[in-house]
FILUM-572709 format. One record per atom (N, C-alpha, C, CB): residue in three letters; y, x negated, z. Coordinates in steps of 0.05 Angstrom, whole numbers, plus 5000, padded with zeros to 4 digits. Glycine has a CB too. Layout:
N
ALAYXZ;...
//
This chain:
396
MET295297314082;MET297997284091;MET299497084073;MET298097184120;ARG302097064075;ARG303696884060;ARG304296634078;ARG306297014050;ALA304196404066;ALA304696154081;ALA305695944062;ALA302096064096;LEU307195754073;LEU308195524058;LEU306095304058;LEU310895414069;THR305295214034;THR303295014031;THR304394764018;THR300895124016;TRP303194534026;TRP303894274014;TRP302194233990;TRP303594044035;GLN303494153968;GLN301994093943;GLN302393813933;GLN302794293922;GLY304193663945;GLY304693393936;GLY307593313944;GLY304293363906;LYS308293073937;LYS310992983944;LYS313093163931;LYS311392693934;HIS314893273948;HIS317093453940;HIS316093703926;HIS318993303922;ASP313593783933;ASP312394023921;ASP311194193943;ASP310293943899;VAL312594403952;VAL311594583971;VAL311794873960;VAL313094563999;ARG309895043965;ARG309795303953;ARG308895513973;ARG307995303928;VAL310095753972;VAL309095973988;VAL306896113972;VAL311496183994;GLU304596133985;GLU302196243972;GLU300796443991;GLU300196013964;THR298996593979;THR297396773995;THR294896624004;THR296597033979;VAL294396624030;VAL292196474042;VAL290696664062;VAL293196214057;PRO288296594071;PRO286896764090;PRO288296794116;PRO284096654095;ASP288197024129;ASP289297064155;ASP287796904176;ASP289297364163;PRO289096804197;PRO287696664218;PRO286096854235;PRO289696504235;GLU283996734248;GLU282296894266;GLU281896754292;GLU279596954252;ILE281196904313;ILE280496784338;ILE277796634335;ILE280197004361;VAL277696384343;VAL275296224341;VAL274396114368;VAL275596004321;ASN276196134388;ASN275596034415;ASN276796234435;ASN276895744419;PRO275396274458;PRO276396464477;PRO279296414487;PRO274596474501;ARG280296174484;ARG282996114494;ARG285096144471;ARG283095824504;ASP284196224448;ASP286096254425;ASP287796504428;ASP284496274399;ALA289996504413;ALA291596754409;ALA292496744380;ALA293996774429;ILE293096974369;ILE294196994342;ILE297097094346;ILE292597194324;ILE298996954333;ILE301797014335;ILE302797104308;ILE303396764345;GLU304297334308;GLU305797414285;GLU308497274286;GLU306097724283;VAL308997104267;VAL311396934267;VAL313797094261;VAL311096694248;THR315897074278;THR318397214273;THR320597014264;THR319397364298;SER320396764273;SER322196554264;SER320796294264;SER324696544282;THR321296124243;THR320195864242;THR322295684228;THR317495854226;ALA322395434236;ALA324495254226;ALA323295014211;ALA326295154249;ILE324994904194;ILE324294654180;ILE325394424197;ILE325494644151;CYS323694244205;CYS324394014222;CYS324793764205;CYS322193974243;GLY326493584215;GLY326793324202;GLY324193184199;GLY328793154218;SER322293224218;SER319693094215;SER318093214192;SER318093124241;ASP318693464185;ASP317293584162;ASP318093434136;ASP317993874159;LEU320493314136;LEU321293174112;LEU319692924107;LEU324293104114;HIS318492804129;HIS316692584124;HIS314292674108;HIS315792464152;LEU313292914113;LEU311093024098;LEU311993084069;LEU309993274111;TYR314393214068;TYR315493284042;TYR315893044024;TYR318193434046;ASP316692824036;ASP317192574021;ASP314592414016;ASP319092394036;GLY312392504027;GLY309792374022;GLY309392114036;GLY309592333993;VAL310692074059;VAL310391814073;VAL308391834097;VAL313091714082;ILE307392074103;ILE305392114124;ILE302692154110;ILE306192354143;PRO300691984116;PRO298092024104;PRO296592254117;PRO296391764106;GLY294492334104;GLY292692544116;GLY293592824111;GLY292592494145;VAL295492874092;VAL296293144085;VAL294793214059;VAL299393164081;LEU293493444059;LEU291893524036;LEU293193764022;LEU288993584045;SER292693783996;SER293694003980;SER292794263992;SER292793983951;GLY294694443997;GLY293994704009;GLY294494724038;GLY291294774003;ASP294994494052;ASP295494504080;ASP298094664086;ASP295794214092;ILE297994824108;ILE300194984116;ILE301994824135;ILE299295254130;LEU304594804128;LEU306394644143;LEU307794804165;LEU308494524124;GLY309294654182;GLY311094774201;GLY310094754230;GLY311395064195;HIS311794654247;HIS310994624276;HIS313194734295;HIS310494334282;GLU315294854285;GLU317294984302;GLU317195284296;GLU320194864296;PHE315995434314;PHE315795724309;PHE315495884335;PHE313295774291;MET315996134332;MET315696324354;MET314996594342;MET318296344371;GLY314096784359;GLY313397044349;GLY312297224370;GLY311497014326;ARG310697424360;ARG309597634377;ARG306597604377;ARG310497914367;VAL305397634401;VAL302497624404;VAL301297874392;VAL301697584434;VAL299497844373;VAL298098074361;VAL295198084370;VAL298298064331;GLU294097864379;GLU291297854389;GLU290997624407;GLU289297844365;ALA289497654429;ALA288997444448;ALA286097434455;ALA290697484473;GLY284997194457;GLY282197154464;GLY281797224494;GLY281296874459;PRO279297254502;PRO278697344530;PRO279597144551;PRO275797384533;LYS279996884544;LYS280996694564;LYS283896614560;LYS279196444563;SER285296744542;SER288096704539;SER289596844561;SER289096804511;THR291796734570;THR293496864590;THR295597044577;THR294796654608;LEU295797044551;LEU297797204537;LEU296897494533;LEU298397074509;LYS298797664530;LYS298297954527;LYS299398044500;LYS299398114550;LYS298198244488;LYS299098344463;LYS301998434465;LYS297298574453;ASP303598374445;ASP306398444442;ASP308298274457;ASP306798734450;GLN307398074473;GLN309197894486;GLN310597714464;GLN307797714506;ARG313097654469;ARG314497464452;ARG314197184464;ARG317497534448;VAL313396994447;VAL312896724457;VAL314096514438;VAL309896674461;VAL314896294450;VAL315596044435;VAL313195854439;VAL318295914445;VAL312295734417;VAL309895564417;VAL310695274414;VAL307895654395;PRO310095104433;PRO310594814430;PRO309094704406;PRO309794664456;PHE310394504393;PHE309094384370;PHE306694204378;PHE311094214354;THR306694114403;THR304393964414;THR302294144424;THR305393764436;ILE299794094416;ILE297494254424;ILE296094104447;ILE295494314400;SER295894244470;SER294994104494;SER292994274509;SER297394034512;CYS290894144519;CYS288694294532;CYS289394374561;CYS286194134532;GLY291094214574;GLY291894274601;GLY290094154623;GLY291994564605;GLY287794054615;GLY285893954636;GLY285093664634;GLY283594124635;CYS285793524613;CYS284993254610;CYS286693064627;CYS285093164580;PHE285992814627;PHE287492614643;PHE290492614637;PHE286392334637;HIS291192624612;HIS293992614604;HIS295492874610;HIS294292544575;CYS294193104605;CYS295493354610;CYS295993384640;CYS293793594601;LYS294193294657;LYS294593314686;LYS296993144695;LYS292093234701;LYS297592934679;LYS299992774685;LYS302492874671;LYS299492484677;GLN302293114659;GLN304393234643;GLN305193064619;GLN306793284661;GLN303292904609;GLN303692754584;GLN302292914562;GLN302492464586;PHE303393154557;PHE302093354541;PHE301593274512;PHE303593614542;SER303393114501;SER303093044473;SER300792834469;SER305592934462;ALA299892724491;ALA297692524490;ALA294992644496;ALA298292294510;CYS294792914495;CYS292293054502;CYS289892934488;CYS292593354494;ASP287792894504;ASP285292784493;ASP283492974479;ASP283792654516;ASN283993234483;ASN282093434473;ASN283093614450;ASN281293614495;SER285693584443;SER286793774423;SER286293674394;SER289693804427;ASN285893414390;ASN285193314364;ASN282093314361;ASN286293024359;PRO280993474343;PRO277993494342;PRO276693224339;PRO277293674318;ALA274293204351;ALA272892944352;ALA272392834325;ALA270292974367;GLU271893004305;GLU271192904278;GLU273692784264;GLU269993124262;LYS276092834275;LYS278492724262;LYS279692494279;LYS280492954259;GLN278692444302;GLN279892244319;GLN279791954308;GLN278692254346;ASP277691894293;ASP277391624282;ASP279791554263;ASP274791604266;LEU281091764252;LEU283191704233;LEU285591554246;LEU284191964221;THR286091614271;THR288291474285;THR287391274305;THR289991674298;GLU284891284315;GLU283991084334;GLU284090804322;GLU281091144342;MET283390784296;MET283390514284;MET286290404281;MET282090524257;GLN288190574274;GLN290890484270;GLN292490454296;GLN292290674252;PHE292090634315;PHE293790634338;PHE292390544364;PHE294890914343;GLY289790504362;GLY288290414386;GLY287090654401;GLY290090254404;HIS288390884399;HIS287391124412;HIS287991364393;HIS288691174440;ALA286491574395;ALA286991804378;ALA289491944388;ALA284592004379;VAL291092044369;VAL293492194376;VAL292692484384;VAL295492204353;GLY294492624397;GLY293992904404;GLY294393084380;GLY295792994426;GLY293593334383;GLY293793524361;GLY296593634358;GLY291893754365;LEU297493684334;LEU300093794328;LEU299694014306;LEU302093574318;PHE301394214307;PHE301294424287;PHE302494314261;PHE302794674296;GLY301094364238;GLY302194324212;GLY303094044206;GLY304494504208;TYR301593844217;TYR302593574214;TYR300293374207;TYR303993474240;SER298893434186;SER296893264174;SER294293264189;SER297992974172;HIS292293174176;HIS289593164189;HIS289392934208;HIS287493144168;LEU291292744208;LEU291292544229;LEU291692664256;LEU293592334224;ALA293192894257;ALA293793034282;ALA292193284285;ALA296793094284;GLY289793294273;GLY287993514277;GLY287693704253;GLY288793664300;GLY289593704235;GLY289393874211;GLY289794174218;GLY286693844199;TYR291294234239;TYR291794514246;TYR293694644227;TYR292794524275;PRO293194884217;PRO295195024201;PRO297695064217;PRO293995304192;GLY299995044203;GLY302595054216;GLY303795334217;GLY304494874202;GLY306295344226;GLY307595594232;GLY309495694212;GLY308995564257;GLN309695564188;GLN311395674167;GLN309595874151;GLN312495444148;ALA308996084165;ALA306996284155;ALA307596544170;ALA304096184160;GLU306196754160;GLU306597014173;GLU304997034200;GLU305597244155;TYR302796894201;TYR301196894226;TYR300096604231;TYR298797094224;VAL299596554257;VAL298596284265;VAL296496324287;VAL300896104274;ARG294296174285;ARG292496154308;ARG293495934327;ARG289596084298;VAL293696004352;VAL294695824373;VAL292395744391;VAL297095944389;PRO291295504389;PRO289295414408;PRO290495374436;PRO287895154398;PHE288795374456;PHE289695324484;PHE292195494490;PHE290195024488;SER292095744483;SER294495914487;SER295095974516;SER294096174472;ASP293295894534;ASP293895924563;ASP295495684573;ASP291195944578;VAL295995484557;VAL297395244566;VAL300195214552;VAL295794994560;GLY300295254526;GLY302695184512;GLY304995384511;GLY301995114485;PRO304495624501;PRO306695814495;PRO308195894520;PRO305596064481;ILE310795934517;ILE312396034539;ILE313296314532;ILE314895844544;VAL312896504551;VAL313596784546;VAL316596814549;VAL312096974566;ILE317796944530;ILE320696984529;ILE321497254541;ILE321796954500;PRO323097254562;PRO323997514573;PRO325797664554;PRO325397474600;ASP326197924560;ASP327998084544;ASP330797964547;ASP327998374554;GLY332398014526;GLY335197924527;GLY335797674511;GLY335997884555;PHE333797554500;PHE334197314484;PHE333597374454;PHE332397084494;ASP335297304436;ASP334697304408;ASP332997064401;ASP337297324391;ASP331597084378;ASP330096854369;ASP331896604367;ASP328796914342;ASP334296634356;ASP335996404352;ASP336796264378;ASP338596494338;ASP336596404401;ASP337196284427;ASP335096094436;ASP337596504448;VAL332596154429;VAL330296014442;VAL328395874423;VAL328796204458;LEU328695914396;LEU326795804377;LEU326395504381;LEU327695864349;PHE328595364386;PHE328495074387;PHE327194964412;PHE331194954384;LEU326395134431;LEU324595044453;LEU321994944442;LEU324195274473;SER321295014418;SER318694934406;SER318594634401;SER318195084380;ASP320894504397;ASP320894224390;ASP323594084395;ASP320094184361;ILE325594134378;ILE327893954377;ILE329593954402;ILE329594034354;LEU329794184417;LEU331294174441;LEU329894004463;LEU331694464452;PRO327394054469;PRO326093864488;PRO325793584478;PRO323393974495;THR325693544452;THR325593274441;THR328193124446;THR324993274411;GLY330493264441;GLY333093144448;GLY333393094477;GLY335293314438;TRP332393274494;TRP332593244523;TRP330893014533;TRP331693504537;MET328392994523;MET326692774531;MET327792504521;MET323792814520;ALA329092504498;ALA330292264488;ALA332392154507;ALA331492304460;ALA333992344517;ALA336092264537;ALA334792184563;ALA338092494541;GLU332792334572;GLU331392264597;GLU330091984595;GLU329192474603;ASN328891924572;ASN327691664568;ASN329691434568;ASN326091654542;ALA332291504564;ALA334391304565;ALA335291244593;ALA336691384548;ASP334191384613;ASP334891334641;ASP337991334645;ASP333691074651;ILE339291534636;ILE342191544636;ILE343291564665;ILE343291774620;GLU345191394671;GLU346491394697;GLU349391484694;GLU346391114710;GLU350591594715;GLU353391674715;GLU355091444705;GLU354291764743;GLY356791514685;GLY358691314675;GLY357691154652;GLY359391134696;ASP355191194643;ASP353991034621;ASP355391084594;ASP350991084619;THR355290884577;THR355790914549;THR353190934534;THR357590684538;VAL352791144519;VAL350291194504;VAL350891214475;VAL348791444515;ALA349391064458;ALA349791084429;ALA347291224417;ALA350090804417;VAL347791414400;VAL345691574387;VAL345891534357;VAL345891874394;TRP343791424345;TRP343691394316;TRP342391644304;TRP342091144307;GLY343791784285;GLY342792014272;GLY343792274285;GLY339792014273;CYS345292424269;CYS346392674279;CYS345092914265;CYS349392694274;GLY342392884260;GLY340793114253;GLY340393284278;GLY338193024240;PRO338693484276;PRO338293664299;PRO337393524325;PRO336193864292;VAL335493334323;VAL334693194348;VAL336893024359;VAL332193024342;GLY338292884341;GLY340492714350;GLY342692874363;GLY341592564327;LEU343393104352;LEU345493274364;LEU344593384391;LEU346193504345;PHE342093464393;PHE341193544420;PHE340993314439;PHE338393684417;ALA340393074430;ALA340492834447;ALA343292784457;ALA339392594433;VAL345292814439;VAL348092794447;VAL348792994469;VAL349992834423;GLN348093244464;GLN348593454484;GLN347193394511;GLN347593724473;SER344693304509;SER343193244534;SER344293004549;SER340293194527;ALA345092794534;ALA346192564548;ALA348792634563;ALA346792344527;LEU350392794551;LEU352792884565;LEU352193054589;LEU354593044546;LYS350193224587;LYS349293384610;LYS348293204633;LYS347193584602;MET347092974626;MET345892804646;MET347792604658;MET343592644633;GLY350392624650;GLY352392464663;GLY353592224648;GLY351292364688;ALA352892194623;ALA353991974607;ALA357092014606;ALA352791964579;ALA358491794610;ALA361391814608;ALA362291814579;ALA362691574623;GLN360791684562;GLN361491654534;GLN358991654517;GLN363191394530;VAL358891834498;VAL356691844478;VAL357891784451;VAL355192114479;ILE356691594437;ILE357691514410;ILE355591584390;ILE358391204409;ALA356291764371;ALA354391864351;ALA354891724325;ALA354692174348;ILE352691634312;ILE352791474288;ILE351391614265;ILE351591184293;ASP352791664243;ASP351691794220;ASP353691744197;ASP351192104225;HIS353191884174;HIS355191854153;HIS355792124140;HIS354091664131;TYR354392344148;TYR354992604138;TYR357392724153;TYR352492794139;PRO359492794139;PRO361892894153;PRO361393134171;PRO363992964133;ASN359793324161;ASN359293564177;ASN357793504203;ASN357793774161;ARG355793334201;ARG354293254224;ARG356093114244;ARG351893074217;LEU357792934235;LEU359592794253;LEU361592984265;LEU361092574238;ARG362393194250;ARG364193394261;ARG362793544284;ARG364993594239;LEU360293614280;LEU358793754302;LEU358593584326;LEU355993834292;ALA357993324323;ALA357793144345;ALA360493124360;ALA356892864336;ARG362593104345;ARG365293084357;ARG365893344373;ARG367393034335;GLN365193574362;GLN365593824376;GLN364193834403;GLN364794054359;MET361893694404;MET360393694429;MET361493494450;MET357493624423;GLY363393334442;GLY364593144460;GLY363992854455;GLY363793214487;ALA362592804433;ALA361892524427;ALA364192384411;ALA359292514410;LYS364292124414;LYS365791964395;LYS363991904372;LYS366891704408;VAL365091854348;VAL363391824325;VAL363991564309;VAL363692064307;ILE361891474295;ILE362091244277;ILE360891324251;ILE360790994289;ASP362291304229;ASP361191334202;ASP360291054193;ASP363391464182;TYR357691014191;TYR356690754186;TYR357390644158;TYR353690744190;THR358190824140;THR359090734113;THR361890624114;THR358790964093;GLN363390684135;GLN366190604136;GLN366690394157;GLN367890844141;THR364790344175;THR365290174198;THR362889994203;THR365790354223;HIS363489754212;HIS361289564220;HIS360389664248;HIS362289264221;VAL357889764249;VAL356989904272;VAL356789724297;VAL354190024267;LEU355689484294;LEU355389314317;LEU358089234329;LEU353789064310;GLU359989164312;GLU362589084321;GLU363989324335;GLU364388984298;ALA363789564323;ALA365089794335;ALA363889864362;ALA364790044316;LEU361189844365;LEU359989904390;LEU360789704412;LEU356989914387;MET360989454405;MET361889254425;MET364689324434;MET361688974413;GLU366389384415;GLU369189454423;GLU369389704440;GLU370889484398;MET367789904433;MET367890164447;MET366590154474;MET366690374430;SER364989944479;SER363589924505;SER364789694522;SER360689874500;GLY367189614516;GLY368389404533;GLY367189134530;GLY368289484561;GLY365889084507;GLY364788824501;GLY361888774512;GLY366488614513;HIS360788974525;HIS358088944537;HIS355889044518;HIS357889094563;GLY356489244502;GLY354489394487;GLY353789644502;GLY351989214482;PRO352689844489;PRO351890094502;PRO349790044524;PRO350790294482;ASP349990204545;ASP347990184566;ASP345290284557;ASP348890344591;ALA345290484540;ALA342790594529;ALA343290674500;ALA341990844545;VAL341190644484;VAL341290714455;VAL338990894449;VAL341290454438;ILE339491084430;ILE337491274422;ILE337191274392;ILE338191564432;ASP334791214382;ASP334191224354;ASP332991494347;ASP332190994345;ALA334691674337;ALA333891944329;ALA333591964299;ALA335892154339;VAL332991744286;VAL332591734257;VAL329691694250;VAL334291514244;GLY328491464258;GLY325691424252;GLY325191274226;GLY324291674252;MET322891324215;MET321791154194;MET323291164167;MET318991234189;GLU324991364163;GLU326291394137;GLU329291354139;GLU325691664125;SER330091144153;SER332891084155;SER333991014127;SER333490854175;HIS336491104122;HIS337691064095;HIS340090874097;HIS338591344084;GLY341190814074;GLY343490634073;GLY343090414054;GLY344090534101;PHE344890224055;PHE344890004035;PHE344689734048;PHE347290014017;ALA343889724074;ALA343489464086;ALA341189324073;ALA342989494117;PRO341189054072;PRO338988914058;PRO336288984069;PRO339388614061;ASP335989004096;ASP333289064107;ASP332389344099;ASP333289034137;THR334289534097;THR333589804089;THR332589814060;THR336089994091;MET333889674043;MET332989664015;MET330289544012;MET334989523997;MET329689334028;MET327089204027;MET324889404038;MET327088944044;ASP325589544059;ASP323689744070;ASP323089964050;ASP324689864096;ASN325190054036;ASN324890274016;ASN323090183993;ASN327590354005;VAL323289933984;VAL321589833963;VAL318689833973;VAL322489553954;LYS318289743997;LYS315489734008;LYS314390014011;LYS315489594035;GLN315990204019;GLN315090484020;GLN314290583992;GLN317190664033;ALA315890523973;ALA315490623946;ALA312890513933;ALA317790553928;VAL312190273939;VAL309790153927;VAL307390173946;VAL310289863920;GLY307790293970;GLY305490343987;GLY304590124004;GLY303290433971;ILE306289914009;ILE305389694026;ILE306889694053;ILE305889424012;GLY308489894058;GLY309789924083;GLY310490204089;GLY312389744084;ALA310090304113;ALA310490594118;ALA313090654132;ALA308190694135;ASP314290454146;ASP316590514163;ASP319090364154;ASP315890444191;GLY321290504154;GLY323890374150;GLY325190344177;GLY325690544131;GLY325790104186;GLY326590054213;GLY329389964218;GLY324789854225;HIS331190004198;HIS333889904201;HIS335290004227;HIS335589974177;VAL334990264232;VAL336290384256;VAL335190254281;VAL335990684256;LEU332590234284;LEU331390124308;LEU332289834312;LEU328390144307;ARG332289684290;ARG333189404292;ARG336089394302;ARG332889254265;GLU337789554290;GLU340589554297;GLU340989644326;GLU342189734278;ALA339489844334;ALA339789954362;ALA339089734382;ALA338090194366;ILE336989584377;ILE336089374395;ILE338189154397;ILE333389254387;LEU339389084374;LEU341488874374;LEU343988974388;LEU342088794345;ALA344589234386;ALA346989344398;ALA346789374428;ALA347689604386;CYS344489434438;CYS344189504467;CYS344889274484;CYS341289594472;ARG346289334506;ARG347089114525;ARG344688984538;ARG348989234546;LYS345088754549;LYS342988614563;LYS342088784587;LYS343888334573;GLY339488814591;GLY338488984612;GLY338589274607;GLY339888924637;GLY339189354582;GLY339489634575;GLY336889774568;GLY341389664552;ARG337190024559;ARG334790184553;ARG334890294525;ARG334690424573;VAL332590294512;VAL332190384484;VAL330390624484;VAL331090154466;SER331290844474;SER329691094472;SER329191154442;SER330991334486;VAL326691214435;VAL325991244407;VAL324591514403;VAL324291014397;PRO326091734399;PRO324791984392;PRO324192004362;PRO326492224400;GLY325491834345;GLY324991834317;GLY322091774311;GLY326791634303;VAL320991894290;VAL318091874284;VAL317591614269;VAL317192114268;TYR315591464278;TYR314491234263;TYR311491274261;TYR315190964278;GLY310391194238;GLY307591244234;GLY305891014225;GLY307291464215;GLY307290784219;GLY305790564207;GLY306490294220;GLY306190544178;PHE307190104203;PHE307789834212;PHE310689764205;PHE305789634201;LEU311889594221;LEU314589514217;LEU314889214219;LEU316489654238;ASP315989094198;ASP316488804200;ASP319388754207;ASP315688664174;LYS320088494208;LYS322788414215;LYS323688534242;LYS324788484193;PHE321788584260;PHE322488704286;PHE323788494304;PHE319888824299;PRO326088564316;PRO327488364333;PRO326288334360;PRO330388444335;LEU323788234361;LEU322388204386;LEU323788014405;LEU319588114381;GLY324987804393;GLY326387614409;GLY328787734424;GLY327287384393;ALA330287904410;ALA332588034422;ALA331588214445;ALA334188194402;MET329488364440;MET328388544460;MET327588394486;MET325988704450;MET326288164482;MET325388014505;MET327587864519;MET323187814496;GLU329287724503;GLU331387564516;GLU333487734530;GLU332687394494;LYS333887974520;LYS335888144533;LYS334688324555;LYS337188324513;GLY331988304558;GLY330688464579;GLY330888764576;GLY331888384606;LEU330488854551;LEU330789134545;LEU328189294553;LEU331389184516;GLN328589544560;GLN326389724564;GLN326289924541;GLN326789884592;ILE323889964530;ILE323590154508;ILE321590374516;ILE322589994483;ARG322490624511;ARG320790854516;ARG320791034491;ARG321691014541;THR318491134484;THR318291294460;THR316091494463;THR317891114435;GLY315291624441;GLY312991804441;GLY313692084432;GLY311891814468;GLN311592224423;GLN311792504417;GLN312592654443;GLN309192624405;THR314092874440;THR315193004463;THR313093164479;THR317393194454;HIS313293144505;HIS311593294523;HIS312893574527;HIS311093144550;VAL312793734507;VAL314493974506;VAL313994154530;VAL313894134480;GLN311494194537;GLN310894384559;GLN312094294586;GLN307894414562;ARG312794044589;ARG314093944613;ARG316894054617;ARG314093644614;TYR318194124594;TYR321094184595;TYR321794474589;TYR322394014576;THR319994634579;THR320794894569;THR321995084590;THR318495034556;LYS320795094614;LYS321795274634;LYS324695204643;LYS319995284658;GLU325094944648;GLU327794854656;GLU329794904634;GLU327794554663;LEU329094844609;LEU330994884588;LEU331595184582;LEU329994744562;LEU329495344585;LEU329995634582;LEU331995734603;LEU327295794584;HIS331695634628;HIS333595704649;HIS336395614642;HIS332695574676;ARG336695374631;ARG339295274624;ARG340495434601;ARG339094974616;ILE338895524583;ILE339895704561;ILE340895964573;ILE337695754540;ALA339296074592;ALA339996334604;ALA342596314620;ALA337696424622;GLU343096084632;GLU345496034648;GLU347895954631;GLU344995824669;GLY347495934605;GLY349695854587;GLY350395564587;GLY352096014594;GLU348595394599;GLU349195104601;GLU348494964574;GLU347494984623;ILE346695074559;ILE345894954534;ILE346195164511;ILE342894854535;ASP347495074490;ASP347795244466;ASP345895144445;ASP350695234456;THR344595324431;THR342795244409;THR343595364382;THR339895334415;ARG345095584383;ARG345695724358;ARG347495554339;ARG347095984364;PHE349095374350;PHE350895224333;PHE349395054312;PHE352595034351;MET346895004318;MET345394824300;MET344594954274;MET342794734314;ILE344395224274;ILE343295354250;ILE345395384229;ILE342195634258;SER344795274205;SER346695304183;SER345695514163;SER346995034169;HIS343095554161;HIS341995734141;HIS339595884152;HIS341295584115;ARG339496144145;ARG337096314151;ARG336096424124;ARG337896544171;LEU333596374119;LEU332396454093;LEU329796604097;LEU331896204075;PRO329096784078;PRO326396894079;PRO324296674075;PRO325997114057;LEU321896714087;LEU319796524083;LEU319196474053;LEU317196624097;GLU319496674037;GLU318996644008;GLU320796433995;GLU319296913994;GLN323096374007;GLN324896183996;GLN324695914011;GLN327796283998;ALA322495864023;ALA322095614039;ALA322395364021;ALA319395614052;ALA321395373997;ALA321595143979;ALA324495063974;ALA320195193953;ASP326195263971;ASP329095213968;ASP330195093993;ASP330595473960;GLY329295194016;GLY330195084042;GLY329494794045;GLY329095244064;TYR327094724038;TYR326194444039;TYR327894264021;TYR323294414032;HIS328294353996;HIS329794193977;HIS332594133987;HIS329894333950;ASN333894343997;ASN336694314006;ASN336894154032;ASN338094574009;PHE334994204050;PHE334994064076;PHE334493764071;PHE332794174094;ARG333093704050;ARG332593414043;ARG334893294028;ARG329993394028;PHE335993434008;PHE337893313990;PHE340793403993;PHE336993363962;ASN341293584012;ASN343993674017;ASN344393684048;ASN344593944004;GLN343893464061;GLN343793454090;GLN346493494103;GLN342593204099;ASN348593454089;ASN351293494101;ASN351693784107;ASN353493394082;ASP350893964089;ASP351394254092;ASP349094394104;ASP352094374065;TRP346694304099;TRP344294434110;TRP343394294135;TRP341994434088;THR344594374157;THR344094244183;THR341394314194;THR346294304203;LYS340794574193;LYS338194674204;LYS337494934190;LYS338294714235;VAL335094954180;VAL334195184165;VAL332095344182;VAL332995104138;VAL332695594186;VAL330795774199;VAL329695974179;VAL332195934223;LEU326995994178;LEU325696174159;LEU324696424174;LEU323296024146;LYS325096654161;LYS324296914173;LYS322197044155;LYS326797094177;PRO319697064164;PRO317697184147;PRO318297474139;PRO315097174161;ASN319597624156;ASN320097904150;ASN322897954137;ASN319898064175;MET324297744132;MET326997764120;MET326697814090;MET328697514126;GLN328198004079;GLN328098054051;GLN329997864035;GLN328898344046;PRO329097764012;PRO330897593996;PRO333397743988;PRO329397493971;ALA335597593986;ALA338097723978;ALA337897833950;ALA340497523980;ALA339198053945;ALA339198173919;ALA340497993898;ALA340498453919;GLY339397983875;GLY340597823853;GLY339797533854;GLY343497833855;
//
């Protein structure tokens, strides 16, 4: 089959690789019909996530058609399914608490030591996201083996196009959980840093949950336009002092809740950002924390901090004093996708949630390298890239 493989920093290639096979009775094989490039994939593309090996198949946002199912899978041949990026067994302590991304059994035992030392506990398994998370081949391919297929995939009824439901795999429930983690109350002011796909879905979700005012912070004009169309007020951080603007827009109190939808690769020209970038470049620091620092300083006393943005290493200059003295609550984590898919599918069906607006480009899988390059270096115009394995390249 054809699949996108990682070869090094800013080097991804579509190659011919072996087809996946059933190896466990709970497995299923999916023929991929749509797969997307996620902002988290750019951390791999930029080489800031360890544990990625040459030839690894990338991608964790995908859906498709069941072509084979193991004897203990609940899926049937020819069903259309969306597959959560989190791999979860369904029976461990965390899965029973619906903390699916913290599954104890999805990361193979021989790989758990890689994260136990750094994080204190092994992380759960993820598709296409380094050997730290199990080394599972990802979904930017023609076919994928799906472990624990009786737990994760959601069957899609007739009447939905791929574009309607693809983002149930990750970014829609991630934006929803980000807003849920912010404990939004009626009338709240919520500030969201980053108007990429997760940030925009967090804006949409916060408004659905009753926020009176959502303030979106970014610097790409098209992203800010999309946020404004959804009903948010916007701040271009290159033109405005963010902390001063947020205080003024929140009546002098600061936002009730703040959401960091950027994560470890925050950009800009603030002094702390430039110091973090130097440390990343020379390999002595993994995380750029300007957005998280700014969000904590901006949040009102007694407020809530939600962090869906990905962090993978260590962060210095952390405003621990501000967090403690202001009595802030912080909630974060990989998304418990399976907890939200049924409710969000219902909301899509009822027309309460729109997902199609996010897609800026649809490309054949064979052009995935171009999609990565533009999604990384032309983020104003390339809002979200969907790859289609069966799509033919444009003539010429």
